[in-house]
C-alpha positions as CSV (number, residue, x, y, z in Angstrom):
1,M,-21.7,-4.9,16.4
2,A,-24.3,-7.2,17.8
3,L,-25.3,-6.8,21.4
4,I,-26.4,-10.4,21.7
5,T,-25.1,-13.4,19.9
6,V,-26.3,-17.0,20.0
7,N,-23.6,-19.6,20.9
8,T,-24.3,-22.4,18.5
9,N,-21.2,-24.4,19.4
10,P,-20.9,-24.6,23.2
11,T,-18.0,-26.4,24.9
12,K,-18.5,-29.4,27.1
13,R,-18.0,-27.2,30.1
14,E,-20.7,-24.8,29.0
15,L,-23.0,-27.7,28.5
16,R,-22.4,-29.0,32.0
17,Q,-22.9,-25.6,33.4
18,F,-26.1,-25.3,31.4
19,G,-27.3,-28.7,32.8
20,F,-26.7,-27.5,36.4
21,I,-28.5,-24.2,35.7
22,W,-31.3,-26.1,34.1
23,L,-31.6,-28.4,37.1
24,G,-31.8,-25.5,39.6
25,F,-34.1,-23.4,37.4
26,L,-36.7,-26.0,36.8
27,A,-36.5,-27.4,40.4
28,F,-37.1,-23.8,41.7
29,F,-40.1,-23.4,39.5
30,G,-41.3,-26.8,40.5
31,L,-41.2,-25.6,44.1
32,I,-43.2,-22.6,43.2
33,A,-45.8,-24.7,41.4
34,W,-46.1,-27.1,44.3
35,F,-46.2,-24.6,47.2
36,K,-47.6,-21.4,45.8
37,F,-50.1,-22.7,43.3
38,G,-50.7,-26.2,44.6
39,N,-50.4,-27.6,41.1
40,H,-48.7,-30.9,41.9
41,P,-48.7,-32.5,38.4
42,V,-46.9,-29.5,36.9
43,A,-44.4,-29.5,39.8
44,K,-43.7,-33.2,39.3
45,G,-43.3,-32.7,35.6
46,L,-40.9,-29.8,36.1
47,W,-38.8,-31.9,38.6
48,V,-38.7,-34.8,36.2
49,A,-37.5,-32.5,33.4
50,A,-35.0,-30.9,35.7
51,I,-33.4,-34.3,36.4
52,V,-33.9,-36.1,33.1
53,V,-32.5,-33.5,30.7
54,P,-29.1,-33.0,32.4
55,L,-28.8,-36.8,32.9
56,I,-29.4,-37.5,29.2
57,G,-27.2,-34.6,28.3
58,W,-24.4,-36.1,30.5
59,F,-24.5,-39.3,28.6
60,V,-25.4,-38.0,25.2
61,P,-23.8,-34.5,24.8
62,P,-25.3,-33.8,21.4
63,L,-28.8,-33.9,22.9
64,M,-27.8,-31.4,25.6
65,K,-26.3,-29.2,22.8
66,L,-29.7,-29.4,21.0
67,V,-31.5,-28.2,24.2
68,F,-28.8,-25.5,24.8
69,V,-29.0,-24.1,21.3
70,G,-32.8,-24.3,21.3
71,M,-33.1,-22.4,24.5
72,S,-30.6,-19.9,23.3
73,Y,-32.7,-19.2,20.2
74,A,-35.9,-19.1,22.3
75,A,-34.3,-16.5,24.6
76,F,-32.8,-14.4,21.8
77,P,-35.9,-12.3,21.1
78,I,-36.3,-11.5,24.8
79,G,-32.7,-10.4,25.1
80,F,-32.8,-8.4,22.0
81,V,-35.9,-6.5,23.0
82,V,-34.8,-6.0,26.6
83,S,-31.3,-4.8,25.7
84,H,-32.7,-2.3,23.2
85,V,-35.4,-1.1,25.5
86,V,-32.9,-0.6,28.4
87,L,-30.5,1.3,26.1
88,A,-33.4,3.5,24.8
89,V,-34.6,4.2,28.4
90,V,-31.2,5.2,29.6
91,Y,-30.5,7.4,26.6
92,Y,-33.9,9.2,26.4
93,L,-34.8,9.4,30.1
94,I,-31.3,10.0,31.6
95,L,-28.8,11.3,29.1
96,T,-31.0,13.5,27.0
97,P,-32.5,15.5,29.9
98,I,-28.9,16.0,31.3
99,G,-27.8,17.3,27.9
100,I,-30.8,19.6,27.6
101,L,-30.2,21.0,31.1
102,M,-26.5,21.5,30.3
103,R,-27.5,23.5,27.2
104,I,-30.2,25.5,29.1
105,F,-27.7,26.5,31.8
106,R,-24.9,27.0,29.3
107,Y,-22.6,24.6,31.1
108,D,-19.6,23.7,28.9
109,P,-17.3,21.4,30.8
110,M,-15.0,21.0,27.8
111,R,-14.7,24.8,27.2
112,R,-15.6,24.5,23.5
113,R,-17.1,27.9,23.1
114,F,-15.5,30.2,20.5
115,Q,-13.6,33.1,22.2
116,P,-12.6,35.6,19.6
117,D,-10.8,37.9,22.0
118,S,-8.6,35.2,23.5
119,P,-5.0,35.0,22.1
120,S,-4.9,31.2,22.7
121,Y,-7.1,28.3,23.9
122,W,-4.2,26.8,25.8
123,I,-5.0,26.2,29.5
124,K,-2.0,26.9,31.7
125,R,-1.5,24.4,34.5
126,P,1.0,24.5,37.4
127,P,3.7,21.9,37.0
128,H,3.3,18.8,39.0
129,P,5.7,18.4,41.9
130,D,6.5,14.7,41.1
131,P,7.6,14.1,37.5
132,K,7.0,10.3,38.0
133,Q,3.3,11.1,38.0
134,Y,3.5,11.7,34.2
135,F,3.9,8.0,33.7
136,R,0.9,7.2,35.8
137,Q,-1.8,9.0,33.9
138,Y,-4.8,7.2,35.5
């Protein structure tokens, strides 16, 4: 099962959404280039690209599809690395120490230990006062 897939056949709605996101994204970075770095030519170039690409994509959807798929393929390696790094960090820095601590302190929440002197592993529970609760398990 792949964690990340590239959508090579976007719908018109997805292309329109991508155009608006493109506009906002590049306009925002144009503002950063203008005010924070004082790089006016780069800011103007970003603003032109922010407006021109969605406009062309509005009238010629295959061009917007080309930009969409190209950006998807460009972002794929980033998403692949980030997703695997995040999963590895969660597993090795959170779940593994919890498991090690549970083994050190002999905590067995599922009661899986072998008990040779026990006649049965059945856990007796008191009956529930409302039988309708059996149909609402969660």
